[in-house]
FIKOLZA-1660 file (N, C-alpha, C; in steps of 0.1 Angstrom, whole numbers, plus 5000, padded with zeros to 4 digits):
% residues 192
   i   px   py   pz ch aa at
   1 4683 8864 7855  A  M  N
   1 4686 8873 7849  A  M CA
   1 4680 8881 7858  A  M  C
   2 4683 8894 7861  A  G  N
   2 4679 8910 7870  A  G CA
   2 4674 8921 7853  A  G  C
   3 4664 8927 7865  A  A  N
   3 4657 8939 7850  A  A CA
   3 4668 8946 7851  A  A  C
   4 4662 8955 7835  A  D  N
   4 4671 8960 7830  A  D CA
   4 4666 8978 7840  A  D  C
   5 4683 8978 7844  A  P  N
   5 4685 8988 7850  A  P CA
   5 4675 9007 7840  A  P  C
   6 4677 9003 7835  A  A  N
   6 4673 9012 7824  A  A CA
   6 4659 9021 7818  A  A  C
   7 4651 9004 7823  A  V  N
   7 4638 9006 7822  A  V CA
   7 4637 9009 7843  A  V  C
   8 4629 9019 7842  A  E  N
   8 4623 9027 7857  A  E CA
   8 4613 9023 7861  A  E  C
   9 4604 9018 7868  A  A  N
   9 4591 9016 7871  A  A CA
   9 4582 9030 7877  A  A  C
  10 4568 9041 7870  A  I  N
  10 4570 9047 7869  A  I CA
  10 4558 9040 7878  A  I  C
  11 4559 9058 7889  A  D  N
  11 4547 9058 7905  A  D CA
  11 4538 9066 7894  A  D  C
  12 4522 9060 7895  A  P  N
  12 4517 9073 7890  A  P CA
  12 4509 9088 7900  A  P  C
  13 4510 9081 7912  A  R  N
  13 4517 9093 7920  A  R CA
  13 4518 9105 7914  A  R  C
  14 4534 9099 7921  A  R  N
  14 4540 9110 7918  A  R CA
  14 4543 9113 7900  A  R  C
  15 4540 9111 7892  A  E  N
  15 4538 9111 7878  A  E CA
  15 4525 9123 7877  A  E  C
  16 4515 9122 7880  A  L  N
  16 4501 9127 7886  A  L CA
  16 4510 9145 7892  A  L  C
  17 4511 9142 7902  A  Y  N
  17 4516 9150 7911  A  Y CA
  17 4525 9162 7906  A  Y  C
  18 4534 9156 7897  A  G  N
  18 4543 9161 7884  A  G CA
  18 4531 9174 7878  A  G  C
  19 4530 9162 7868  A  Y  N
  19 4516 9172 7861  A  Y CA
  19 4514 9185 7864  A  Y  C
  20 4504 9182 7879  A  L  N
  20 4499 9196 7884  A  L CA
  20 4510 9209 7890  A  L  C
  21 4516 9196 7898  A  M  N
  21 4528 9210 7901  A  M CA
  21 4536 9217 7886  A  M  C
  22 4536 9210 7876  A  A  N
  22 4538 9215 7864  A  A CA
  22 4525 9232 7857  A  A  C
  23 4514 9232 7867  A  H  N
  23 4507 9242 7859  A  H CA
  23 4505 9248 7876  A  H  C
  24 4511 9244 7884  A  A  N
  24 4505 9250 7897  A  A CA
  24 4511 9270 7887  A  A  C
  25 4501 9275 7896  A  R  N
  25 4501 9288 7899  A  R CA
  25 4515 9295 7913  A  R  C
  26 4516 9283 7918  A  G  N
  26 4527 9294 7930  A  G CA
  26 4525 9299 7943  A  G  C
  27 4506 9291 7945  A  A  N
  27 4503 9297 7960  A  A CA
  27 4503 9284 7971  A  A  C
  28 4500 9288 7983  A  S  N
  28 4506 9291 7988  A  S CA
  28 4503 9270 7989  A  S  C
  29 4488 9271 7990  A  N  N
  29 4485 9247 7984  A  N CA
  29 4489 9244 7978  A  N  C
  30 4492 9252 7966  A  D  N
  30 4501 9243 7954  A  D CA
  30 4502 9227 7957  A  D  C
  31 4505 9225 7964  A  D  N
  31 4520 9215 7972  A  D CA
  31 4506 9205 7980  A  D  C
  32 4495 9212 7988  A  A  N
  32 4491 9204 7991  A  A CA
  32 4475 9197 7987  A  A  C
  33 4468 9204 7979  A  F  N
  33 4462 9202 7967  A  F CA
  33 4465 9199 7956  A  F  C
  34 4476 9191 7953  A  A  N
  34 4483 9184 7935  A  A CA
  34 4490 9162 7943  A  A  C
  35 4496 9170 7961  A  S  N
  35 4492 9157 7968  A  S CA
  35 4480 9152 7968  A  S  C
  36 4471 9155 7974  A  M  N
  36 4457 9149 7980  A  M CA
  36 4451 9146 7959  A  M  C
  37 4451 9156 7954  A  L  N
  37 4443 9149 7935  A  L CA
  37 4457 9140 7935  A  L  C
  38 4466 9133 7930  A  A  N
  38 4476 9134 7932  A  A CA
  38 4469 9110 7933  A  A  C
  39 4472 9117 7948  A  T  N
  39 4470 9106 7957  A  T CA
  39 4450 9101 7950  A  T  C
  40 4447 9106 7952  A  R  N
  40 4428 9099 7948  A  R CA
  40 4435 9101 7941  A  R  C
  41 4428 9099 7929  A  L  N
  41 4432 9099 7909  A  L CA
  41 4438 9085 7911  A  L  C
  42 4448 9081 7916  A  T  N
  42 4448 9069 7916  A  T CA
  42 4454 9062 7927  A  T  C
  43 4438 9062 7929  A  G  N
  43 4431 9049 7941  A  G CA
  43 4431 9053 7956  A  G  C
  44 4436 9063 7965  A  G  N
  44 4449 9064 7974  A  G CA
  44 4437 9072 7979  A  G  C
  45 4436 9069 8001  A  G  N
  45 4431 9084 8002  A  G CA
  45 4414 9079 8003  A  G  C
  46 4407 9091 8005  A  V  N
  46 4390 9083 8012  A  V CA
  46 4384 9097 8007  A  V  C
  47 4390 9107 8000  A  L  N
  47 4386 9118 7998  A  L CA
  47 4378 9109 7977  A  L  C
  48 4363 9116 7985  A  P  N
  48 4353 9116 7975  A  P CA
  48 4356 9126 7958  A  P  C
  49 4348 9123 7954  A  Q  N
  49 4345 9132 7938  A  Q CA
  49 4357 9140 7948  A  Q  C
  50 4361 9156 7935  A  R  N
  50 4364 9166 7935  A  R CA
  50 4371 9165 7951  A  R  C
  51 4378 9157 7958  A  L  N
  51 4380 9160 7971  A  L CA
  51 4370 9169 7976  A  L  C
  52 4355 9158 7981  A  G  N
  52 4338 9164 7989  A  G CA
  52 4340 9180 7984  A  G  C
  53 4344 9190 7973  A  L  N
  53 4343 9197 7972  A  L CA
  53 4326 9198 7958  A  L  C
  54 4323 9210 7958  A  S  N
  54 4310 9216 7943  A  S CA
  54 4312 9214 7941  A  S  C
  55 4310 9212 7926  A  P  N
  55 4317 9209 7914  A  P CA
  55 4319 9227 7908  A  P  C
  56 4315 9239 7910  A  D  N
  56 4315 9251 7911  A  D CA
  56 4329 9254 7923  A  D  C
  57 4330 9248 7934  A  Q  N
  57 4344 9251 7936  A  Q CA
  57 4353 9242 7935  A  Q  C
  58 4358 9234 7931  A  F  N
  58 4363 9227 7923  A  F CA
  58 4372 9235 7909  A  F  C
  59 4364 9233 7909  A  D  N
  59 4369 9243 7900  A  D CA
  59 4380 9259 7896  A  D  C
  60 4365 9265 7904  A  A  N
  60 4371 9275 7915  A  A CA
  60 4387 9265 7913  A  A  C
  61 4390 9255 7928  A  L  N
  61 4405 9256 7930  A  L CA
  61 4411 9253 7918  A  L  C
  62 4408 9248 7911  A  M  N
  62 4416 9240 7898  A  M CA
  62 4426 9260 7894  A  M  C
  63 4410 9259 7888  A  A  N
  63 4421 9279 7877  A  A CA
  63 4426 9281 7893  A  A  C
  64 4425 9288 7894  A  H  N
  64 4433 9292 7908  A  H CA
  64 4448 9286 7910  A  H  C
  65 4449 9271 7911  A  H  N
  65 4463 9263 7917  A  H CA
  65 4469 9262 7905  A  H  C
  66 4458 9253 7895  A  F  N
  66 4466 9252 7885  A  F CA
  66 4465 9251 7868  A  F  C
  67 4458 9256 7865  A  P  N
  67 4455 9274 7857  A  P CA
  67 4461 9259 7840  A  P  C
  68 4451 9256 7833  A  G  N
  68 4459 9242 7820  A  G CA
  68 4452 9232 7830  A  G  C
  69 4454 9230 7836  A  A  N
  69 4459 9218 7842  A  A CA
  69 4442 9211 7837  A  A  C
  70 4445 9195 7837  A  Y  N
  70 4429 9193 7832  A  Y CA
  70 4431 9176 7834  A  Y  C
  71 4419 9173 7848  A  L  N
  71 4422 9164 7853  A  L CA
  71 4406 9153 7849  A  L  C
  72 4399 9142 7850  A  D  N
  72 4392 9134 7846  A  D CA
  72 4383 9129 7860  A  D  C
  73 4378 9130 7861  A  E  N
  73 4371 9132 7877  A  E CA
  73 4357 9124 7873  A  E  C
  74 4355 9119 7869  A  T  N
  74 4345 9105 7870  A  T CA
  74 4342 9095 7873  A  T  C
  75 4348 9100 7885  A  T  N
  75 4345 9087 7893  A  T CA
  75 4332 9089 7902  A  T  C
  76 4325 9083 7911  A  V  N
  76 4315 9086 7916  A  V CA
  76 4310 9090 7929  A  V  C
  77 4306 9100 7930  A  A  N
  77 4305 9100 7941  A  A CA
  77 4301 9094 7952  A  A  C
  78 4309 9100 7963  A  E  N
  78 4298 9099 7980  A  E CA
  78 4296 9101 7983  A  E  C
  79 4284 9102 7987  A  G  N
  79 4278 9109 7999  A  G CA
  79 4283 9118 8019  A  G  C
  80 4280 9114 8015  A  T  N
  80 4281 9116 8032  A  T CA
  80 4274 9117 8047  A  T  C
  81 4275 9103 8051  A  D  N
  81 4267 9100 8062  A  D CA
  81 4256 9109 8070  A  D  C
  82 4238 9112 8065  A  A  N
  82 4234 9122 8069  A  A CA
  82 4228 9126 8085  A  A  C
  83 4236 9108 8093  A  Q  N
  83 4233 9107 8103  A  Q CA
  83 4251 9117 8111  A  Q  C
  84 4255 9121 8099  A  R  N
  84 4272 9134 8105  A  R CA
  84 4267 9140 8100  A  R  C
  85 4252 9152 8095  A  A  N
  85 4260 9158 8092  A  A CA
  85 4256 9172 8106  A  A  C
  86 4255 9168 8122  A  D  N
  86 4257 9177 8124  A  D CA
  86 4276 9183 8130  A  D  C
  87 4281 9169 8128  A  E  N
  87 4291 9167 8132  A  E CA
  87 4302 9176 8118  A  E  C
  88 4301 9180 8105  A  V  N
  88 4305 9182 8096  A  V CA
  88 4299 9194 8103  A  V  C
  89 4285 9201 8102  A  E  N
  89 4287 9217 8105  A  E CA
  89 4300 9222 8116  A  E  C
  90 4297 9215 8128  A  D  N
  90 4307 9216 8139  A  D CA
  90 4322 9218 8131  A  D  C
  91 4327 9206 8126  A  L  N
  91 4335 9209 8118  A  L CA
  91 4343 9217 8111  A  L  C
  92 4328 9223 8105  A  R  N
  92 4328 9235 8090  A  R CA
  92 4333 9242 8105  A  R  C
  93 4328 9249 8115  A  R  N
  93 4322 9260 8123  A  R CA
  93 4340 9259 8123  A  R  C
  94 4344 9250 8136  A  L  N
  94 4360 9246 8139  A  L CA
  94 4366 9252 8127  A  L  C
  95 4371 9249 8123  A  L  N
  95 4378 9251 8106  A  L CA
  95 4382 9264 8102  A  L  C
  96 4366 9272 8102  A  I  N
  96 4365 9280 8095  A  I CA
  96 4369 9294 8107  A  I  C
  97 4364 9295 8118  A  D  N
  97 4366 9301 8130  A  D CA
  97 4379 9302 8135  A  D  C
  98 4388 9289 8129  A  G  N
  98 4404 9289 8135  A  G CA
  98 4414 9291 8119  A  G  C
  99 4409 9295 8103  A  R  N
  99 4412 9303 8098  A  R CA
  99 4428 9307 8093  A  R  C
 100 4436 9311 8084  A  A  N
 100 4440 9327 8090  A  A CA
 100 4434 9331 8082  A  A  C
 101 4422 9336 8071  A  G  N
 101 4414 9350 8063  A  G CA
 101 4423 9353 8050  A  G  C
 102 4437 9338 8051  A  R  N
 102 4447 9352 8038  A  R CA
 102 4445 9354 8023  A  R  C
 103 4436 9334 8022  A  E  N
 103 4436 9330 8011  A  E CA
 103 4420 9329 8011  A  E  C
 104 4413 9327 7994  A  V  N
 104 4400 9315 7994  A  V CA
 104 4404 9307 7998  A  V  C
 105 4416 9296 7995  A  S  N
 105 4415 9289 7999  A  S CA
 105 4420 9277 8006  A  S  C
 106 4422 9285 8016  A  E  N
 106 4413 9284 8031  A  E CA
 106 4402 9274 8034  A  E  C
 107 4388 9279 8029  A  E  N
 107 4380 9280 8027  A  E CA
 107 4375 9259 8021  A  E  C
 108 4382 9256 8004  A  W  N
 108 4386 9249 8000  A  W CA
 108 4388 9238 8013  A  W  C
 109 4404 9246 8014  A  M  N
 109 4403 9230 8028  A  M CA
 109 4400 9228 8038  A  M  C
 110 4392 9236 8043  A  A  N
 110 4386 9231 8057  A  A CA
 110 4373 9220 8048  A  A  C
 111 4365 9225 8037  A  E  N
 111 4355 9211 8035  A  E CA
 111 4368 9200 8031  A  E  C
 112 4383 9201 8022  A  I  N
 112 4386 9191 8018  A  I CA
 112 4388 9182 8035  A  I  C
 113 4394 9190 8047  A  V  N
 113 4398 9186 8054  A  V CA
 113 4389 9175 8065  A  V  C
 114 4369 9183 8062  A  I  N
 114 4362 9180 8067  A  I CA
 114 4356 9167 8062  A  I  C
 115 4361 9165 8051  A  A  N
 115 4358 9155 8041  A  A CA
 115 4366 9138 8045  A  A  C
 116 4383 9150 8046  A  G  N
 116 4393 9135 8051  A  G CA
 116 4390 9133 8069  A  G  C
 117 4381 9137 8072  A  C  N
 117 4373 9135 8087  A  C CA
 117 4366 9124 8088  A  C  C
 118 4364 9126 8081  A  M  N
 118 4347 9108 8074  A  M CA
 118 4353 9093 8077  A  M  C
 119 4371 9098 8072  A  G  N
 119 4378 9087 8068  A  G CA
 119 4379 9076 8084  A  G  C
 120 4384 9072 8086  A  G  N
 120 4391 9055 8093  A  G CA
 120 4411 9057 8100  A  G  C
 121 4415 9063 8093  A  D  N
 121 4432 9063 8092  A  D CA
 121 4435 9080 8102  A  D  C
 122 4445 9081 8100  A  H  N
 122 4451 9088 8102  A  H CA
 122 4446 9105 8093  A  H  C
 123 4444 9114 8098  A  L  N
 123 4440 9125 8089  A  L CA
 123 4448 9127 8083  A  L  C
 124 4460 9122 8076  A  W  N
 124 4463 9128 8070  A  W CA
 124 4467 9119 8058  A  W  C
 125 4459 9106 8059  A  H  N
 125 4463 9094 8052  A  H CA
 125 4451 9094 8044  A  H  C
 126 4439 9099 8051  A  D  N
 126 4424 9100 8049  A  D CA
 126 4425 9112 8035  A  D  C
 127 4435 9119 8038  A  L  N
 127 4434 9131 8027  A  L CA
 127 4442 9130 8018  A  L  C
 128 4454 9118 8014  A  G  N
 128 4463 9114 8008  A  G CA
 128 4479 9130 8006  A  G  C
 129 4480 9128 8016  A  L  N
 129 4487 9137 8019  A  L CA
 129 4500 9125 8021  A  L  C
 130 4515 9131 8015  A  W  N
 130 4517 9121 8020  A  W CA
 130 4533 9115 8035  A  W  C
 131 4525 9125 8044  A  S  N
 131 4536 9127 8056  A  S CA
 131 4527 9134 8063  A  S  C
 132 4527 9128 8081  A  R  N
 132 4517 9136 8092  A  R CA
 132 4524 9154 8088  A  R  C
 133 4530 9153 8083  A  A  N
 133 4544 9166 8081  A  A CA
 133 4539 9172 8078  A  A  C
 134 4535 9173 8066  A  D  N
 134 4531 9173 8057  A  D CA
 134 4513 9179 8057  A  D  C
 135 4504 9174 8069  A  L  N
 135 4498 9179 8069  A  L CA
 135 4498 9192 8085  A  L  C
 136 4505 9187 8094  A  S  N
 136 4506 9199 8104  A  S CA
 136 4510 9214 8092  A  S  C
 137 4516 9209 8085  A  E  N
 137 4522 9227 8075  A  E CA
 137 4512 9228 8074  A  E  C
 138 4496 9221 8071  A  L  N
 138 4485 9224 8060  A  L CA
 138 4480 9236 8066  A  L  C
 139 4477 9230 8081  A  M  N
 139 4469 9230 8099  A  M CA
 139 4475 9242 8100  A  M  C
 140 4492 9245 8104  A  R  N
 140 4493 9257 8101  A  R CA
 140 4489 9271 8099  A  R  C
 141 4491 9267 8082  A  R  N
 141 4490 9274 8070  A  R CA
 141 4476 9279 8070  A  R  C
 142 4470 9272 8067  A  N  N
 142 4457 9275 8071  A  N CA
 142 4445 9283 8081  A  N  C
 143 4458 9268 8089  A  F  N
 143 4440 9276 8101  A  F CA
 143 4450 9274 8114  A  F  C
 144 4462 9286 8118  A  P  N
 144 4471 9290 8125  A  P CA
 144 4459 9294 8138  A  P  C
 145 4459 9298 8139  A  R  N
 145 4453 9301 8157  A  R CA
 145 4441 9283 8168  A  R  C
 146 4438 9275 8155  A  L  N
 146 4438 9266 8153  A  L CA
 146 4448 9256 8153  A  L  C
 147 4456 9260 8146  A  A  N
 147 4471 9245 8150  A  A CA
 147 4481 9251 8161  A  A  C
 148 4480 9259 8162  A  A  N
 148 4487 9267 8180  A  A CA
 148 4478 9257 8191  A  A  C
 149 4466 9257 8191  A  R  N
 149 4464 9254 8209  A  R CA
 149 4462 9236 8202  A  R  C
 150 4475 9228 8191  A  N  N
 150 4477 9215 8196  A  N CA
 150 4495 9214 8198  A  N  C
 151 4489 9225 8207  A  D  N
 151 4507 9226 8215  A  D CA
 151 4514 9215 8225  A  D  C
 152 4504 9201 8220  A  R  N
 152 4512 9191 8231  A  R CA
 152 4509 9180 8209  A  R  C
 153 4515 9183 8208  A  D  N
 153 4513 9174 8190  A  D CA
 153 4506 9160 8195  A  D  C
 154 4500 9166 8194  A  M  N
 154 4489 9153 8197  A  M CA
 154 4482 9150 8172  A  M  C
 155 4476 9140 8173  A  K  N
 155 4472 9130 8163  A  K CA
 155 4461 9138 8156  A  K  C
 156 4463 9149 8143  A  W  N
 156 4457 9160 8139  A  W CA
 156 4434 9156 8141  A  W  C
 157 4433 9144 8139  A  K  N
 157 4416 9140 8137  A  K CA
 157 4414 9142 8152  A  K  C
 158 4423 9132 8159  A  K  N
 158 4417 9132 8174  A  K CA
 158 4414 9149 8181  A  K  C
 159 4426 9156 8181  A  F  N
 159 4417 9168 8181  A  F CA
 159 4415 9175 8179  A  F  C
 160 4412 9175 8166  A  L  N
 160 4397 9183 8160  A  L CA
 160 4390 9176 8164  A  L  C
 161 4380 9169 8172  A  Y  N
 161 4371 9162 8178  A  Y CA
 161 4373 9167 8192  A  Y  C
 162 4391 9167 8203  A  K  N
 162 4382 9172 8210  A  K CA
 162 4381 9187 8214  A  K  C
 163 4386 9192 8200  A  Q  N
 163 4381 9210 8205  A  Q CA
 163 4367 9205 8206  A  Q  C
 164 4360 9200 8190  A  L  N
 164 4346 9198 8196  A  L CA
 164 4337 9191 8199  A  L  C
 165 4350 9187 8212  A  C  N
 165 4339 9178 8217  A  C CA
 165 4338 9188 8237  A  C  C
 166 4352 9201 8241  A  E  N
 166 4355 9209 8249  A  E CA
 166 4345 9218 8245  A  E  C
 167 4344 9222 8229  A  T  N
 167 4330 9235 8233  A  T CA
 167 4316 9229 8231  A  T  C
 168 4315 9218 8236  A  Q  N
 168 4303 9217 8245  A  Q CA
 168 4308 9211 8258  A  Q  C
 169 4320 9213 8265  A  G  N
 169 4316 9208 8273  A  G CA
 169 4323 9186 8283  A  G  C
 170 4327 9185 8270  A  I  N
 170 4327 9171 8278  A  I CA
 170 4345 9172 8267  A  I  C
 171 4347 9162 8278  A  Y  N
 171 4365 9165 8280  A  Y CA
 171 4374 9149 8280  A  Y  C
 172 4358 9137 8275  A  T  N
 172 4372 9129 8280  A  T CA
 172 4360 9125 8265  A  T  C
 173 4369 9126 8253  A  C  N
 173 4364 9132 8239  A  C CA
 173 4369 9121 8235  A  C  C
 174 4364 9112 8221  A  R  N
 174 4373 9102 8211  A  R CA
 174 4367 9108 8199  A  R  C
 175 4380 9114 8187  A  A  N
 175 4376 9111 8177  A  A CA
 175 4366 9091 8174  A  A  C
 176 4361 9093 8162  A  P  N
 176 4349 9084 8155  A  P CA
 176 4355 9068 8148  A  P  C
 177 4364 9070 8150  A  S  N
 177 4378 9063 8152  A  S CA
 177 4391 9054 8152  A  S  C
 178 4389 9062 8165  A  C  N
 178 4403 9055 8178  A  C CA
 178 4394 9047 8184  A  C  C
 179 4384 9045 8181  A  E  N
 179 4391 9023 8189  A  E CA
 179 4386 9019 8181  A  E  C
 180 4391 9018 8169  A  A  N
 180 4395 9012 8153  A  A CA
 180 4408 9007 8147  A  A  C
 181 4418 9022 8159  A  C  N
 181 4429 9026 8151  A  C CA
 181 4439 9016 8153  A  C  C
 182 4449 9015 8148  A  V  N
 182 4458 9007 8164  A  V CA
 182 4469 9008 8162  A  V  C
 183 4471 9028 8157  A  D  N
 183 4480 9031 8167  A  D CA
 183 4470 9044 8184  A  D  C
 184 4464 9033 8186  A  Y  N
 184 4455 9038 8195  A  Y CA
 184 4463 9043 8208  A  Y  C
 185 4468 9038 8210  A  H  N
 185 4476 9037 8225  A  H CA
 185 4488 9047 8217  A  H  C
 186 4495 9057 8211  A  V  N
 186 4496 9060 8209  A  V CA
 186 4495 9075 8207  A  V  C
 187 4487 9079 8212  A  C  N
 187 4475 9090 8205  A  C CA
 187 4484 9104 8204  A  C  C
 188 4489 9104 8213  A  F  N
 188 4504 9116 8212  A  F CA
 188 4516 9111 8204  A  F  C
 189 4526 9129 8202  A  G  N
 189 4544 9126 8198  A  G CA
 189 4545 9116 8183  A  G  C
 190 4557 9115 8177  A  P  N
 190 4556 9125 8170  A  P CA
 190 4550 9108 8158  A  P  C
 191 4551 9108 8147  A  E  N
 191 4544 9095 8135  A  E CA
 191 4549 9099 8121  A  E  C
 192 4554 9088 8118  A  E  N
 192 4555 9088 8107  A  E CA
 192 4551 9076 8094  A  E  C
% end
């Protein structure tokens, strides 16, 4: 006997995403933040507690993008490896220098993208976004000058680390997780 078609499986990630979007203010990054939060709070992605933001930054993000929404962020925060502190600062400088300069949420997004870069998978996946197209749109919206330089559709994490290497005069550079990546052989072109 088959399952009752009237009983539909509930996708907790989509349910949480819907809850957040019902509280969304209509700002440009609402969708991206809702996707990241929904994924993170249902066990996906690699982002630490509060998406890697300080408590004050996270509270400001929630008030700005999802007024009236409540999230239980009680999981233990993971720290950034102290050996990667210089890398974090370099990424921060790169992203902040390339931001659009239209909204405060671009600064929060920079911190979140940095936290995602600490993961070992494709950046869109580590951030908890639902597709690479979502990440490409996020990058164009928040960091347009930087995104415009990715004119060969390079994978975003690899592109960011390549930019860091080029600023230091190193032209054969890989993202820290490239060698372990299952898609190492296809660093350019569409990814779905």
